C-alpha positions as CSV (number, residue, x, y, z in Angstrom):
1,X,222.5,9.3,173.5
2,X,224.9,11.6,175.4
3,X,227.8,12.7,173.2
4,X,229.5,15.3,175.5
5,X,229.4,15.3,179.3
6,X,231.0,18.0,181.4
7,X,231.1,17.2,185.1
8,X,231.8,19.8,187.7
9,X,234.6,21.7,186.1
10,X,236.5,24.7,187.5
11,X,238.6,26.4,184.9
12,X,240.3,29.7,184.2
13,X,243.7,31.3,183.7
14,X,246.6,31.0,186.1
15,X,245.3,31.7,189.6
16,X,242.0,33.2,188.3
17,X,239.1,30.8,188.3
18,X,236.5,31.9,185.7
19,X,234.2,28.8,185.7
20,X,233.0,27.3,188.9
21,X,231.4,23.8,189.1
22,X,230.1,23.7,185.6
23,X,228.2,20.7,184.4
24,X,226.4,20.2,181.1
25,X,225.5,17.5,178.6
26,X,225.0,17.5,174.9
27,X,223.1,14.7,173.1
28,X,223.9,13.6,169.6
29,X,222.1,15.7,167.0
30,X,221.1,18.5,169.4
31,X,221.7,22.2,169.0
32,X,222.6,23.6,172.4
33,X,223.2,27.2,173.2
34,X,225.2,28.8,176.0
35,X,224.0,32.4,176.5
36,X,225.1,35.2,178.8
37,X,226.6,38.6,178.9
38,X,230.1,39.5,177.7
39,X,232.7,38.3,180.3
40,X,230.5,35.6,181.8
41,X,233.0,32.8,180.8
42,X,231.4,31.5,177.7
43,X,234.6,31.5,175.6
44,X,236.5,30.0,178.5
45,X,234.1,27.1,178.6
46,X,234.6,26.3,174.9
47,X,238.3,26.6,175.2
48,X,238.3,24.2,178.1
49,X,236.2,21.6,176.2
50,X,238.5,21.9,173.2
51,X,241.6,21.5,175.2
52,X,243.1,24.9,174.8
53,X,242.7,25.4,178.6
54,X,243.2,22.5,181.0
55,X,240.4,22.5,183.7
56,X,241.5,22.9,187.3
57,X,239.1,20.2,188.4
58,X,236.2,18.1,187.1
59,X,235.9,15.8,184.1
60,X,235.0,16.1,180.4
61,X,233.8,13.0,178.5
62,X,233.2,12.4,174.8
63,X,231.0,9.3,174.6
64,X,232.8,6.9,177.0
65,X,236.2,8.5,176.7
66,X,237.6,11.0,179.2
67,X,239.2,13.9,177.2
68,X,240.0,16.6,179.7
69,X,243.7,15.5,180.0
70,X,244.2,15.2,176.2
71,X,246.0,17.8,174.2
72,X,243.9,20.0,171.9
73,X,244.9,18.4,168.6
74,X,243.8,15.0,169.9
75,X,240.4,16.3,170.9
76,X,240.0,17.8,167.4
77,X,240.9,14.4,166.0
78,X,238.1,12.9,168.0
79,X,235.6,15.2,166.2
80,X,235.3,18.3,168.5
81,X,235.9,21.3,166.2
82,X,235.7,24.9,167.3
83,X,235.0,28.0,165.3
84,X,236.8,30.7,167.3
85,X,235.6,34.1,168.3
86,X,236.8,36.7,165.8
87,X,236.9,34.2,162.9
88,X,240.7,34.0,162.6
89,X,240.9,33.0,158.9
90,X,244.3,32.8,157.4
91,X,244.5,36.3,155.8
92,X,247.0,35.6,153.0
93,X,245.5,32.3,151.9
94,X,242.6,32.0,149.5
95,X,239.2,30.7,150.4
96,X,240.1,27.4,148.8
97,X,243.3,27.1,150.7
98,X,241.7,28.0,154.0
99,X,239.1,25.2,153.4
100,X,241.9,22.7,152.6
101,X,243.5,23.5,155.9
102,X,240.3,22.4,157.6
103,X,240.5,19.0,155.8
104,X,244.0,18.2,157.2
105,X,242.9,15.4,159.5
106,X,243.2,11.9,158.0
107,X,239.5,11.0,158.0
108,X,238.7,14.4,156.5
109,X,241.4,14.2,153.8
110,X,239.9,11.1,152.3
111,X,236.6,12.8,151.8
112,X,237.9,16.3,150.8
113,X,236.1,16.7,147.5
114,X,232.9,15.4,148.9
115,X,233.1,17.8,151.8
116,X,234.1,20.7,149.5
117,X,230.9,20.1,147.6
118,X,228.9,20.1,150.8
119,X,230.4,23.4,152.0
120,X,230.0,25.1,148.7
121,X,226.4,24.0,148.5
122,X,225.7,25.3,152.0
123,X,227.8,28.5,151.5
124,X,227.6,29.3,147.8
125,X,229.4,32.7,148.4
126,X,232.5,30.7,149.2
127,X,232.4,29.0,145.9
128,X,232.0,32.3,144.1
129,X,235.1,33.7,146.1
130,X,237.2,30.6,146.2
131,X,240.3,32.3,144.7
132,X,239.9,35.4,146.9
133,X,242.4,35.9,149.8
134,X,240.9,35.9,153.3
135,X,242.0,39.4,154.4
136,X,240.0,41.1,151.5
137,X,236.7,39.5,152.5
138,X,234.0,41.2,154.6
139,X,233.4,40.3,158.2
140,X,230.4,38.2,157.2
141,X,232.2,36.4,154.5
142,X,235.1,35.6,156.8
143,X,232.6,34.2,159.3
144,X,231.2,31.9,156.6
145,X,234.7,30.9,155.7
146,X,235.6,30.1,159.3
147,X,232.4,27.9,159.5
148,X,233.2,26.3,156.2
149,X,236.8,25.5,157.3
150,X,235.5,23.8,160.5
151,X,233.0,21.8,158.5
152,X,235.8,20.5,156.3
153,X,237.1,18.7,159.4
154,X,234.0,16.6,159.5
155,X,233.1,17.5,163.1
156,X,230.9,15.4,165.3
157,X,230.5,18.3,167.6
158,X,230.8,21.8,166.1
159,X,231.4,24.6,168.7
160,X,230.7,28.1,167.6
161,X,232.0,31.1,169.6
162,X,230.0,34.3,169.1
163,X,229.4,33.8,165.3
164,X,227.2,36.9,165.1
165,X,229.7,39.3,166.7
166,X,230.4,42.4,164.8
167,X,228.0,41.6,161.9
168,X,225.1,43.7,160.6
169,X,221.5,42.5,161.4
170,X,221.1,41.1,157.9
171,X,224.3,39.1,158.1
172,X,223.4,37.9,161.6
173,X,220.2,36.4,160.1
174,X,222.3,34.7,157.4
175,X,224.7,33.2,159.9
176,X,221.8,31.8,162.0
177,X,220.2,30.3,158.9
178,X,223.4,28.5,158.1
179,X,223.7,27.2,161.7
180,X,220.1,25.9,161.5
181,X,220.9,24.1,158.2
182,X,224.0,22.5,159.8
183,X,221.9,21.2,162.6
184,X,219.5,19.7,160.0
185,X,222.5,17.7,158.7
186,X,222.8,15.8,162.0
187,X,225.9,17.7,163.1
188,X,225.7,18.4,166.8
189,X,226.1,22.1,167.6
190,X,227.2,23.9,170.8
191,X,226.6,27.6,170.3
192,X,228.0,30.3,172.4
193,X,226.2,33.6,171.7
194,X,225.4,37.0,173.2
195,X,222.4,37.4,170.9
196,X,220.2,35.6,173.4
197,X,216.9,35.8,171.5
198,X,218.4,34.4,168.3
199,X,220.3,31.6,170.2
200,X,217.2,30.5,172.2
201,X,215.0,30.4,169.1
202,X,217.6,28.3,167.2
203,X,218.4,25.7,169.9
204,X,216.5,22.9,171.6
205,X,218.1,23.4,175.0
206,X,220.1,26.2,176.6
207,X,222.3,27.1,179.5
208,X,222.5,30.6,181.0
209,X,226.0,31.5,182.2
210,X,226.3,34.3,184.7
211,X,229.5,35.2,186.6
212,X,231.0,31.8,185.9
213,X,228.0,29.7,187.1
214,X,225.1,28.2,185.2
215,X,222.2,30.2,186.7
216,X,219.5,28.5,184.6
217,X,219.1,25.6,182.1
218,X,216.3,24.0,180.3
219,X,214.3,23.9,177.1
220,X,215.1,27.0,175.1
221,X,211.4,27.9,174.5
222,X,210.8,27.9,178.3
223,X,213.9,30.1,178.9
224,X,212.7,32.5,176.1
225,X,209.6,33.1,178.1
226,X,211.3,33.3,181.5
227,X,210.8,36.7,183.3
228,X,214.5,37.0,184.3
229,X,215.7,36.3,180.7
230,X,213.2,38.8,179.3
231,X,214.3,41.5,181.7
232,X,218.1,40.9,181.8
233,X,218.7,40.0,178.2
234,X,215.8,40.8,176.0
235,X,214.9,44.3,177.3
236,X,211.3,43.3,177.9
């Protein structure tokens, strides 16, 4: 069953069009990846879906409701939650306080304790550091906190923007292990990622974004073995 449908959107900033005629679909329970080089428009796509940017044309649907004209906070209330590039945790708040911010929506507030237990079980380092302020945490710990905060909002669709950026190889593996576990809990995931190999291995289907267009799409395993992907992104 299709959860998210993007139909022929153009989007960008002011007079600059970054995305051109973009269409995609995400089915409930899938892990979908959007891969491509830096500057291809991946973040613009997520920001357009989440309502931070209004598309210039086209339509975005969540189930049977059109959402591209809704403000960002209304889209979040419907269950689309984004983990932004660069983590952006609240630096002077503790881990616990950051997580509570994520549970500010009415439907999440009523299950706050249950969701805290889930997040601490998935990310035990956060339980260990619950009284530590965000700015004193490592980059990897901040990324875990940003993911945990998003999960506290009880997302139907979790959108992750470059979660491995700036992390050591060991921490990259940890982050992808966490994303895999989130997918196993029937949370639908839309992953934007420059680490093409990791993203393709994690997801069921993928889209390749190049210069504002989708140049390829299909089962991730097929794309992983595609000669163009191997040459352009995997160095093979």
